[in-house]
C-alpha positions as CSV (number, residue, x, y, z in Angstrom):
1,M,-19.5,-6.0,15.3
2,P,-15.8,-6.0,14.3
3,P,-14.7,-9.0,12.1
4,K,-13.4,-12.0,13.9
5,I,-9.7,-12.3,13.6
6,A,-8.3,-15.8,13.1
7,P,-5.8,-16.8,15.7
8,A,-2.1,-17.2,14.7
9,L,-0.8,-20.7,14.3
10,S,1.5,-21.9,17.0
11,G,5.1,-22.7,16.0
12,R,6.9,-21.2,13.1
13,P,5.8,-20.5,9.5
14,K,6.9,-23.0,6.9
15,Y,8.8,-20.2,5.1
16,P,10.2,-17.5,7.4
17,I,11.6,-15.6,4.4
18,V,9.6,-14.9,1.2
19,F,10.9,-13.0,-1.9
20,L,8.6,-11.6,-4.5
21,L,9.5,-12.0,-8.2
22,S,7.9,-9.7,-10.6
23,I,8.4,-6.8,-12.9
24,A,7.5,-3.2,-12.0
25,R,3.9,-2.1,-12.3
26,S,2.5,-5.5,-11.5
27,G,0.8,-4.7,-8.2
28,S,3.6,-5.7,-5.8
29,T,3.1,-2.7,-3.6
30,L,-0.6,-3.5,-3.2
31,F,0.2,-7.1,-2.5
32,G,2.8,-6.1,0.0
33,R,0.5,-3.8,1.9
34,M,-2.0,-6.6,2.3
35,L,0.7,-9.0,3.6
36,D,2.0,-6.3,5.9
37,M,-1.4,-6.2,7.7
38,H,-0.9,-9.7,9.0
39,P,0.4,-9.6,12.6
40,D,3.0,-12.3,11.8
41,I,4.4,-10.7,8.6
42,L,6.9,-7.9,8.2
43,C,6.9,-6.6,4.7
44,V,9.9,-4.4,4.0
45,G,9.3,-3.3,0.4
46,E,12.4,-3.5,-1.8
47,M,15.1,-4.0,0.8
48,M,17.7,-4.8,-1.9
49,R,17.4,-1.1,-3.0
50,L,18.1,0.3,0.5
51,A,21.5,1.8,-0.6
52,D,19.8,3.3,-3.7
53,A,17.1,4.9,-1.5
54,I,19.6,6.4,0.8
55,E,21.8,7.7,-2.0
56,T,19.0,9.3,-4.0
57,G,16.8,10.4,-1.1
58,F,14.0,8.1,-2.2
59,P,11.6,8.2,0.9
60,C,10.2,5.3,2.9
61,S,6.6,4.8,2.1
62,C,5.7,6.5,5.3
63,G,6.9,9.7,3.6
64,K,10.1,10.3,5.6
65,E,13.6,9.8,4.2
66,V,15.0,6.4,5.2
67,A,17.5,7.8,7.8
68,D,14.7,9.8,9.4
69,C,12.1,7.0,9.4
70,D,11.1,5.9,12.8
71,F,11.3,2.3,11.7
72,W,14.4,2.2,9.4
73,S,16.6,4.6,11.3
74,A,16.8,2.0,14.1
75,K,17.7,-0.8,11.6
76,L,20.4,0.8,9.4
77,S,23.4,0.2,11.6
78,F,22.6,-3.5,11.8
79,I,22.2,-3.9,8.1
80,Q,25.3,-1.8,7.5
81,E,27.4,-3.9,9.8
82,N,26.2,-7.2,8.3
83,S,26.2,-6.3,4.6
84,A,27.8,-2.9,4.1
85,L,24.4,-2.1,2.4
86,N,25.4,-4.3,-0.5
87,Y,22.3,-6.5,-1.3
88,K,24.5,-9.2,-2.8
89,R,25.9,-9.7,0.7
90,Y,22.5,-10.1,2.4
91,T,22.2,-13.5,4.1
92,P,19.3,-15.5,5.6
93,E,20.5,-14.5,9.0
94,V,20.2,-10.8,8.2
95,Y,16.6,-11.2,7.2
96,K,15.8,-13.5,10.2
97,Q,17.3,-11.2,12.7
98,L,15.6,-8.1,11.2
99,C,12.3,-10.0,11.4
100,S,12.7,-11.3,15.0
101,S,13.8,-7.8,16.2
102,T,10.3,-6.5,15.2
103,G,8.4,-9.3,16.8
104,H,7.3,-10.9,13.5
105,R,7.7,-14.5,12.3
106,M,7.9,-13.9,8.6
107,I,9.6,-11.3,6.4
108,V,8.7,-10.5,2.8
109,D,11.0,-8.7,0.5
110,L,9.4,-7.2,-2.7
111,S,12.7,-6.7,-4.6
112,K,11.6,-8.3,-7.8
113,T,14.4,-8.6,-10.3
114,R,17.1,-8.0,-7.7
115,V,16.3,-11.2,-6.1
116,L,17.6,-13.0,-9.1
117,R,20.6,-10.7,-9.3
118,M,21.4,-11.5,-5.7
119,M,21.3,-15.2,-6.3
120,R,23.3,-15.1,-9.6
121,P,26.8,-15.8,-8.0
122,L,27.3,-19.5,-7.3
123,W,28.3,-18.8,-3.7
124,N,25.0,-16.9,-3.1
125,R,22.9,-19.6,-4.7
126,R,24.4,-22.1,-2.3
127,R,23.8,-19.7,0.7
128,W,20.2,-19.3,-0.3
129,N,19.5,-22.9,-1.1
130,T,17.5,-23.3,2.0
131,E,14.1,-24.8,2.8
132,D,13.3,-21.7,4.9
133,T,13.0,-19.5,1.8
134,A,10.1,-19.3,-0.7
135,F,9.2,-17.2,-3.7
136,V,6.0,-15.5,-5.0
137,F,5.8,-15.0,-8.7
138,L,3.4,-12.1,-9.1
139,L,2.0,-11.9,-12.6
140,R,-0.2,-9.2,-14.2
141,D,-1.9,-9.2,-17.6
142,P,0.8,-7.9,-19.9
143,R,-1.6,-5.4,-21.4
144,G,-2.0,-3.7,-18.0
145,V,1.7,-3.7,-17.3
146,S,2.5,-2.3,-20.8
147,A,-0.2,0.5,-20.5
148,S,1.3,1.5,-17.2
149,A,4.8,1.6,-18.7
150,V,3.7,3.7,-21.7
151,R,1.8,6.0,-19.2
152,G,5.1,6.4,-17.4
153,G,6.9,7.5,-20.6
154,Q,8.5,4.3,-21.7
155,D,8.8,3.1,-25.3
156,L,6.5,0.1,-25.7
157,G,8.9,-1.9,-27.9
158,R,11.8,-1.5,-25.5
159,F,9.6,-2.2,-22.5
160,L,8.3,-5.4,-24.0
161,S,11.9,-6.6,-24.8
162,I,12.8,-6.2,-21.1
163,Y,9.5,-7.7,-20.0
164,V,10.1,-10.9,-22.0
165,K,13.6,-11.2,-20.8
166,W,12.6,-11.1,-17.1
167,M,9.5,-13.3,-17.5
168,R,11.7,-16.0,-19.0
169,R,14.2,-15.7,-16.2
170,F,11.5,-15.8,-13.5
171,D,9.8,-18.8,-15.1
172,A,13.0,-20.7,-15.3
173,F,13.9,-19.8,-11.7
174,I,10.6,-21.0,-10.2
175,S,10.4,-24.1,-12.4
176,K,13.6,-25.3,-10.6
177,R,11.9,-24.7,-7.2
178,P,8.3,-25.7,-7.7
179,E,7.7,-26.8,-4.1
180,R,8.9,-23.4,-2.7
181,S,7.1,-21.2,-5.3
182,I,3.6,-19.9,-5.7
183,I,2.1,-17.9,-8.5
184,I,-0.3,-15.0,-7.7
185,R,-2.0,-13.1,-10.4
186,Y,-2.8,-9.5,-9.9
187,E,-6.2,-9.8,-11.5
188,D,-7.2,-12.7,-9.2
189,L,-5.9,-10.8,-6.2
190,C,-8.2,-7.8,-7.1
191,R,-11.2,-9.9,-7.9
192,E,-11.0,-12.5,-5.1
193,P,-8.6,-11.0,-2.5
194,E,-9.6,-13.2,0.4
195,R,-9.3,-16.4,-1.7
196,E,-5.8,-15.4,-3.0
197,L,-4.6,-14.3,0.4
198,Q,-5.9,-17.5,2.0
199,R,-4.0,-19.4,-0.7
200,F,-0.8,-17.5,0.1
201,C,-1.2,-18.1,3.9
202,T,-1.8,-21.8,3.4
203,F,1.3,-22.0,1.2
204,C,3.4,-20.4,4.0
205,G,1.8,-22.3,6.8
206,I,0.2,-19.4,8.7
207,D,-3.5,-18.5,9.4
208,F,-5.3,-16.1,7.2
209,D,-6.1,-12.8,9.0
210,L,-9.0,-10.6,7.9
211,R,-7.0,-7.5,8.5
212,M,-5.1,-8.3,5.3
213,L,-8.2,-7.1,3.4
214,S,-7.7,-3.6,4.8
215,P,-4.3,-2.5,3.5
216,A,-5.0,1.2,4.1
217,D,-5.5,0.8,7.8
218,K,-1.9,1.5,8.8
219,V,1.2,3.3,7.8
220,H,3.6,0.9,6.0
221,H,7.4,1.2,6.0
222,F,8.4,0.0,2.5
223,L,11.7,0.7,0.9
224,H,11.7,2.0,-2.7
225,S,8.0,1.3,-3.1
226,S,5.8,2.7,-5.8
227,R,4.8,6.3,-5.5
228,S,1.5,5.7,-7.3
229,G,-1.5,7.0,-5.5
230,Y,-3.8,4.5,-7.1
231,L,-5.9,3.0,-4.3
232,K,-3.2,4.0,-1.8
233,N,-5.6,5.0,0.9
234,I,-8.6,2.9,-0.1
235,N,-9.5,-0.6,1.2
236,E,-12.0,-1.4,-1.5
237,L,-9.9,-3.0,-4.3
238,K,-10.6,-2.0,-7.9
239,L,-9.0,-3.9,-10.8
240,D,-6.9,-1.5,-12.9
241,E,-7.9,-2.1,-16.5
242,R,-7.1,1.4,-17.9
243,W,-5.3,-0.4,-20.7
244,R,-8.7,-1.0,-22.3
245,R,-9.1,2.7,-23.1
246,E,-5.4,3.7,-23.3
247,L,-3.9,1.1,-25.8
248,D,-4.7,1.3,-29.5
249,S,-5.1,-1.7,-31.8
250,Q,-1.6,-1.5,-33.1
251,Q,-0.1,-1.5,-29.5
252,L,-2.4,-4.5,-28.6
253,D,-1.2,-6.4,-31.6
254,E,2.4,-5.7,-30.7
255,I,1.9,-6.9,-27.2
256,Q,0.1,-10.1,-28.4
257,K,2.9,-11.0,-30.8
258,V,5.5,-10.6,-28.2
259,M,3.6,-12.6,-25.6
260,K,3.4,-15.6,-27.8
261,K,7.1,-16.0,-27.0
262,I,6.2,-16.7,-23.3
263,K,3.5,-19.3,-23.0
264,S,3.0,-18.9,-19.2
265,V,2.3,-15.2,-19.6
266,Y,0.6,-15.4,-22.9
267,S,-2.1,-17.6,-21.3
268,L,-3.3,-14.5,-19.5
269,I,-4.5,-13.0,-22.7
270,P,-8.0,-14.3,-23.7
């Protein structure tokens, strides 16, 4: 017997626009795929990197170039007309119209650090100071993020410097907007996906939908999303703890020393 699907709530979500704050390699693509399975949610990947994706030929997550993607090719002219593809000119109206044009009630953008860059100018902070917009701070054990960075060829010391900078910025940002922010931990999402997704849905004022637990059941159209094949076509989640065998004691000591500078992140390390 197929699982019972919870009916959608009537009315509108509490937050029609949701931005994800995180650093790369923290599980944002996995989280986005799960959200994108909800019938009320449109997840667009990193829409603030649309111009970059077009310029470099970075494909949509469906595998096609953005201009050839069945989903994005029909949206490009609208975004071009309303922002000239400059993410700092994106407005709440751009997101809301894009969302409504697809028949969804919520839109989620996974643009991470660019969210803060977009809101840096004073005039943009005023534009986005709206009760319709919420933020998800996605955290991952810094050992896991660091191992992924090293695996990708980055210098650990340089990566940690960047990591600390952005974690401080994210922490300061959400501390000023506590009522419109929620923290999701990658490890919790993998261990207890239904509980964490229920928590997110409650925060946003929508019903949880069991289809969110099957992120591999459809083709997603994410801009500038991770190309990692890890669990890409698998619905059974598995916590990525490769750092346990990949990081040596010296690297672990370096990570732990740096993380003491950020209490909210350092608390993830037992």
